[in-house]
C-alpha positions in Angstrom: -15.4 14.6 56.2 -17.9 15.1 53.4 -15.0 15.6 51.1 -13.4 12.3 52.0 -10.0 10.9 51.0 -10.2 7.8 48.8 -7.5 5.2 49.3 -9.1 2.6 47.1 -7.7 -0.2 45.1 -9.6 -1.4 42.1 -10.3 -5.0 43.3 -12.6 -7.1 41.2 -11.7 -10.4 42.8 -11.0 -10.0 46.5 -7.4 -10.5 47.5 -8.6 -13.1 50.1 -9.5 -15.5 47.3 -6.9 -14.7 44.6 -4.4 -17.5 45.5 -7.1 -20.1 46.2 -8.9 -19.4 42.9 -5.6 -19.5 40.8 -4.4 -22.7 42.4 -7.8 -24.4 42.1 -8.1 -23.3 38.4 -4.7 -24.8 37.6 -5.6 -28.0 39.4 -8.9 -28.2 37.7 -7.3 -27.8 34.2 -4.6 -30.3 35.0 -6.9 -33.0 36.2 -9.2 -32.4 33.2 -6.3 -32.8 30.7 -5.1 -35.9 32.6 -8.5 -37.6 32.3 -8.6 -36.9 28.6 -5.3 -38.8 28.2 -6.2 -41.6 30.6 -9.6 -42.5 29.1 -10.4 -43.2 25.4 -13.5 -41.1 25.7 -13.6 -37.5 26.8 -16.9 -38.1 28.7 -15.3 -38.6 32.2 -13.2 -35.4 31.7 -16.3 -33.4 30.7 -18.3 -34.7 33.7 -15.4 -33.8 36.0 -15.1 -30.3 34.4 -18.8 -29.6 34.7 -19.1 -30.7 38.3 -15.9 -29.1 39.7 -16.1 -26.2 37.3 -19.5 -25.3 38.7 -18.0 -25.4 42.2 -15.1 -23.1 41.0 -17.6 -20.6 39.6 -19.5 -20.6 42.9 -16.2 -19.8 44.7 -15.5 -17.1 42.1 -18.9 -15.6 42.8 -18.2 -15.7 46.6 -14.9 -13.8 46.2 -16.2 -11.1 43.9 -15.6 -7.6 45.1 -17.5 -4.9 43.2 -16.0 -1.4 43.1 -18.3 0.9 44.9 -18.5 4.6 45.8 -21.1 6.2 47.9 -22.7 9.1 46.1 -23.3 12.2 48.2 -22.3 13.7 51.5 -21.5 11.2 54.2 -21.8 13.5 57.2 -23.8 11.8 60.0 -24.8 8.9 57.8 -24.3 5.2 58.6 -24.1 3.0 55.5 -24.4 -0.8 55.4 -21.1 -2.5 56.1 -22.1 -5.5 54.1 -24.4 -7.0 51.5 -27.1 -9.1 52.9 -30.5 -8.9 54.8 -31.5 -6.9 57.8 -32.2 -9.4 60.6 -32.2 -7.1 63.7 -33.3 -3.5 64.3 -33.8 -2.9 68.0 -32.6 -1.4 71.2 -30.2 -3.8 72.9 -28.0 -3.9 75.9 -24.3 -3.9 74.9 -22.4 -5.3 77.9 -18.8 -5.5 76.7 -18.0 -1.8 76.0 -20.8 0.6 76.5 -22.7 -1.1 79.3 -25.9 0.5 78.3 -28.6 0.3 75.6 -27.7 0.9 72.0 -29.6 0.9 68.7 -28.5 -2.5 67.2 -28.7 -3.1 63.4 -27.6 -6.5 62.2 -27.0 -7.7 58.6 -26.9 -11.5 57.8 -24.8 -12.5 54.8 -25.6 -15.7 53.0 -23.0 -17.7 51.1 -24.3 -16.0 47.9 -23.6 -12.5 49.1 -20.5 -10.4 48.5 -18.5 -11.0 51.7 -16.3 -7.9 51.7 -17.0 -5.5 54.6 -16.9 -1.7 54.4 -16.6 1.0 57.1 -20.1 2.2 57.9 -19.0 5.7 58.9 -16.2 8.2 58.5 -14.0 8.6 61.5 -11.0 7.2 63.4 -10.5 3.6 64.5 -10.4 3.6 68.3 -9.5 0.0 68.8 -9.8 -3.5 67.2 -10.4 -6.5 69.4 -10.7 -10.2 68.3 -12.7 -12.6 70.5 -12.7 -16.4 70.1 -16.0 -18.2 70.6 -18.6 -20.6 69.3 -20.0 -21.1 65.8 -23.7 -20.8 66.3 -25.9 -20.0 63.3 -25.2 -16.4 62.5 -28.8 -15.2 62.5 -29.4 -16.4 66.1 -29.5 -13.6 68.8 -26.8 -15.3 70.9 -24.4 -15.3 68.0 -23.6 -11.7 68.6 -22.0 -12.3 72.0 -21.1 -16.0 72.0 -19.7 -16.6 68.5 -16.1 -15.8 67.4 -16.1 -12.1 66.5 -14.0 -9.1 65.8 -15.0 -5.7 67.3 -14.0 -2.4 65.7 -14.8 0.8 67.6 -14.9 3.9 65.4 -15.2 7.5 66.7 -17.0 9.8 64.3 -15.9 13.4 63.7 -18.8 14.5 66.0 -17.3 12.3 68.8 -19.8 9.5 68.7 -18.5 5.9 69.3 -19.8 3.4 66.8 -19.2 -0.3 67.3 -19.0 -2.7 64.3 -18.9 -6.4 65.1 -17.9 -9.0 62.5 -19.4 -12.3 63.5 -18.4 -15.8 62.4 -21.3 -18.2 61.7 -21.8 -22.0 61.6 -20.0 -22.1 58.2 -17.8 -19.0 58.5 -14.5 -19.9 60.2 -12.3 -17.0 59.2 -12.7 -13.4 60.0 -10.3 -11.0 58.4 -10.1 -7.4 59.7 -8.1 -4.7 57.9 -8.9 -1.9 60.4 -6.0 -0.7 62.5 -6.2 1.3 65.8 -5.6 5.0 65.5 -6.1 5.0 61.7 -8.6 7.3 60.0 -11.3 5.4 58.2 -13.8 6.4 55.5 -16.9 5.1 53.9 -15.9 3.4 50.6 -12.9 1.7 52.3 -12.8 -2.0 53.1 -13.0 -2.9 56.8 -12.4 -6.6 56.3 -13.7 -9.9 54.9 -15.6 -12.9 56.3 -15.5 -16.2 54.6 -18.9 -18.0 54.0 -22.2 -17.2 55.7 -21.8 -14.7 58.5 -23.2 -11.5 60.1 -22.2 -7.9 60.9 -23.7 -5.9 63.8 -23.6 -2.2 64.2 -24.2 -0.6 67.6 -25.3 3.1 67.4 -26.4 5.6 70.0 -30.1 5.6 70.8 -30.4 9.1 69.3 -29.7 7.6 65.9 -32.6 7.1 63.5 -32.9 3.7 61.8 -33.5 3.9 58.0 -34.1 0.2 57.4 -36.6 -2.5 58.4 -36.4 -6.2 59.2 -36.0 -8.3 56.1 -34.8 -5.4 53.9 -31.9 -6.3 51.6 -28.7 -4.2 51.9 -25.9 -3.3 49.5 -22.6 -2.7 51.3 -21.3 0.9 51.1 -24.6 1.9 49.4 -27.6 1.4 51.6 -28.1 4.0 54.3 -29.1 2.1 57.4 -29.2 5.0 59.9 -28.7 8.7 60.4 -26.9 10.1 63.5 -28.3 13.0 65.4 
């Protein structure tokens, strides 16, 4: 799948935030105009605009969705599914599906990061499963199993099963998953979106070689986090 099919839409503001941003912008403008008519001075209107305009710009930053393409051959590469920071690179027991040890790489996304998620490998979606749960802080080890999460199992062209887990955090209360069972998937395509601070775990076979270290920043769809055997 080195020559991969691109089914991309040129999204600059993520579709998950389009309606919210438009409605809030209209409301912001309407209240500002109303305040200008109610008060003899425009000062209250400007104060309102500065405070809530700043909040709107922060929301705009949160919903940004840069257009990215991975340069080069993707065979046997695992790329970062999200922007953020590496918080786990270790061998860990995966009890839900594999029931054995896997190389686990976790990326924590702060509220300032892009929150779109990308497929980390080329392959075929085996299944998608959503699990309700708690809302512990996303960087805690127990968040991986106890928090609300969505699991996406992908089978690579070489037959390796790769598990991607979208995890809700203390602030994140909505996980959106676009992956569908039995669909082919490719690096450069969106896997989903998580609102506010959250985390994405990737479970790889132990034969995979990690290419990142704890604390390293990642760029979704760009940073190579591991190489498969």
